[in-house]
C-alpha positions, -999 to +999 in steps of 0.1 A: -291+627-036-288+608-059-313+607-093-340+586-106-345+577-144-376+560-145-379+528-169-415+517-165-427+528-202-401+509-226-376+486-202-396+472-173-426+461-195-399+448-223-386+429-197-418+414-178-445+414-211-426+416-239-425+454-246-466+446-250-475+477-229-500+500-252-497+537-259-535+540-248-530+522-214-501+543-203-519+578-214-542+579-181-505+578-158-489+604-180-498+636-155-487+613-130-456+605-143-448+643-151-451+650-113-433+621-097-400+641-094-381+618-118-349+632-138-361+614-167-380+587-178-368+561-208-400+557-231-388+545-266-361+528-281-350+495-278-373+468-291-402+490-282-401+502-321-401+467-336-429+453-314-453+486-319-452+481-360-449+441-360-474+433-333-491+462-319-499+482-354-493+516-330-470+538-348-438+544-325-439+581-338-468+590-326-468+575-292-433+599-287-455+628-295-486+616-273-456+614-241-438+648-248-477+667-253-481+651-218-453+647-200-433+678-195-409+680-168-390+646-164-366+645-199-378+621-224-348+595-227-344+569-253-320+538-257-301+540-290-281+508-300-254+527-318-251+517-356-283+494-352-302+525-341-334+504-330-329+475-352-308+442-353-280+453-377-257+485-390-273+512-407-257+535-427-247+570-413-274+591-433-301+572-418-285+570-385-280+608-387-318+613-399-333+592-371-314+610-344-326+640-359-363+626-362-362+617-323-345+646-315-373+665-331-400+648-318-393+651-283-358+630-272-337+647-247-312+624-239-299+596-261-288+565-246-263+552-269-246+514-267-226+493-289-230+455-279-190+453-282-186+488-266-171+493-303-168+531-300-165+536-332-200+521-335-216+546-316-197+575-325-221+586-355-253+586-333-231+608-309-220+637-326-251+638-345-270+642-310-249+665-297-248+688-330-286+689-322-280+695-285-293+667-267-278+648-238-261+617-244-250+591-221-223+569-235-227+533-226-205+502-206-220+472-219-218+455-187-205+419-186-179+394-166-150+378-182-110+378-179-111+408-200-137+432-188-117+450-161-122+481-147-090+491-165-110+477-196-139+500-187-120+530-185-107+527-216-137+528-234-151+557-210-118+577-220-128+572-259-163+583-251-156+608-229-136+618-261-167+623-281-184+647-254-209+634-237-227+641-210-229+610-188-214+577-185-238+547-182-232+511-165-256+489-186-263+456-165-284+440-184-282+404-169-284+419-137-250+406-124-231+439-110-224+429-075-221+456-050-186+461-046-182+456-080-201+482-089-189+505-059-154+504-071-163+509-111-183+540-100-153+553-081-128+550-105-149+568-133-159+597-111-126+597-100-106+595-137-134+618-156-152+641-137-184+630-154-219+623-141-222+587-140-260+565-148-262+531-135-286+506-147-288+469-137-317+441-143-330+428-102-324+393-127-298+379-102-311+400-069-286+414-067-297+454-079-316+465-045-282+459-030-257+472-058-279+511-064-272+515-024-231+508-029-229+528-063-248+559-045-223+557-020-201+558-046-211+595-058-231+577-087-255+606-100-285+586-113-298+553-111-323+536-131-358+521-118-390+510-124-423+514-105-439+480-095-454+461-103-436+463-135-406+461-111-382+433-099-381+397-117-360+403-147-370+439-145-356+465-125-353+471-084-389+488-077-382+524-068-408+525-038-379+498-024-353+520-033-362+549-018-369+534+014-337+515+015-315+541+010-304+568+037-328+599+041-292+622+028-292+601-006-332+601-011-339+609-043-368+639-040-401+620-052-440+625-051-442+589-035-483+597-034-482+602-071-460+566-077-484+551-054-512+556-080-494+548-108-489+517-091-524+509-082-532+517-116-509+494-133-519+462-108-550+470-121-545+473-158-520+444-157-550+419-144-574+434-167-556+436-202-522+421-201-528+386-177-521+361-204-486+378-204-481+375-171-454+342-163-445+336-128-409+332-142-397+364-151-408+376-117-387+353-095-346+364-089-324+331-106-293+333-087-277+312-115-278+339-140-244+349-115-229+318-129-237+315-165-247+356-174-268+339-197-306+365-197-335+348-187-345+356-222-321+333-238-326+305-220-364+303-227-354+310-260-331+282-262-356+258-243-385+269-271-357+259-299-348+227-284-381+211-280-388+221-315-365+195-322-371+175-295-335+176-279-346+192-246-320+170-230-295+189-246-297+225-227-276+221-197-248+210-227-258+245-247-253+265-215-221+252-210-217+257-246-223+289-246-193+296-220-169+284-249-185+305-279-181+335-260-142+327-256-138+318-287-154+351-301-133+374-273-162+369-249-187+398-262-212+407-234-245+386-243-274+417-251-286+420-289-276+409-310-241+394-296-263+369-277-282+360-304-250+355-322-233+334-297-266+315-288-273+301-323-240+292-324-235+269-291-268+253-304-250+243-336-222+235-320-237+205-298-263+194-319-229+185-347-199+197-334-183+228-331-184+249-358-187+221-383-223+245-389-218+277-388-242+304-388-245+332-413-245+358-383-213+340-371-194+345-402-203+383-403-193+385-369-159+366-372-154+388-405-155+418-383-192+428-394-209+438-361-180+456-347-145+449-328-146+422-300-132+431-267-102+402-269-090+388-303-112+359-316-091+325-314-074+322-344-086+286-351-122+296-351-111+327-376-097+298-401-123+274-390-156+302-400-135+325-428-120+293-443-086+317-455-108+348-460-096+379-440-116+401-414-124+436-422-099+463-402-125+494-409-156+506-391-184+486-404-203+510-412-179+526-436-189+492-461-224+505-462-237+526-491-262+555-482-304+542-480-322+573-470-330+591-503-332+553-519-364+544-489-376+576-498-385+569-534-399+534-526-419+546-498-434+570-522-438+555-551-457+527-532-482+552-520-469+548-478-459+581-476-476+600-445-451+621-428-412+620-435-407+597-401-423+568-423-395+568-445-367+557-413-398+531-408-393+517-439-356+520-442-353+501-404-378+472-406-388+472-444-410+441-449-429+446-414-429+487-422-453+480-452-477+457-436-479+480-409-484+508-437-511+489-450-532+482-420-524+512-403-560+530-393-560+562-375-574+563-340-580+597-324-566+600-289-593+618-271-585+636-242-619+634-224-620+593-226-588+594-202-604+601-171-627+573-181-599+548-187-587+560-151-619+550-133-629+517-156-597+501-143-600+513-106-632+497-109-646+537-097 
């Protein structure tokens, strides 16, 4: 029997409504999520931290505590970008360790740790710290397709993760390109080589994920990641209701389908009542083209917006073709944050101004090795064009960073923003955005009595 990791409160709304689902709208369904029968719920990390303080003006730490108070049966999981934590650059080890400890103390049970380049050096500090606290750690394989990303390649990365004593291996298919038979073979190989629980995470972007989940369960996957409709499918994940009935009885998870039905009904009402302007039919439509170009939907929409701003919409096809060439030049990085932004920006510059005639700062840092070790060597001629005689680093990127936690703590105290120790971490990660958030922060008490009223109001009872 496979177990379910539910993504409704994190990756699902990140994929479909730009991470804008508010904590107040999560509260009415938390008791139902608690009894639905999920192994775990991923409800923190990824883009949620940035979006909450930047746009929602909510405290991410408060959301974590609210959910922890109301959800006790399933484990709480967060997505952690290795040395990037929940940001977009590497942070020094002291910040990484403090962040992992604070997340654990506030209620995170499982840390799903990944690195955009599958460079395990960038995952080591957070994995070791989480393990020392007694947390469950999922070591993650970021899945992509390229000449170097073979099953043997993934087994080598998994071997490094197993050596760090991770509890599970997760296959993270962020673009929805993992086909059923490759998924079957990869899960089978991981199970045979390492005898370790395997979790498969896939998006429905390419329309493959339901079939892929059926095959990976046959291969022995212990967990699969789903979402609750209507925050499912499209660029999100397979709907748990669909997966439940697609699986043969002997593999079906032990779920409370009535609780899930009630959650689904609520989500449908609240999405149209409060988030209608964020609903775009295009993100709900499978895109089989992603199986060819492997570019996530959000990345394409960014290309369209950027090219439109400069009157170069007619260059989109050239940019999409250039993405593949830049990926090859740069050692086939998976198209996930921040590598996707680096590859995408450089592809646009190459099309507009000639190949590597204008080089983004992030591309320079990538070629320098400051993001980590690429899956394959960067082409020597590209290294020369980008670095102009400078040499790439050979050490772990974070080894070059000075400790910063105590400096941040001093600044937060001096500026008068300190209300709790977690504020220091928020400031460390996003100093400029954090200051604006702290200035606008207003304490709004969460009153339990309103939960039923909100539920009734949304459903029209």
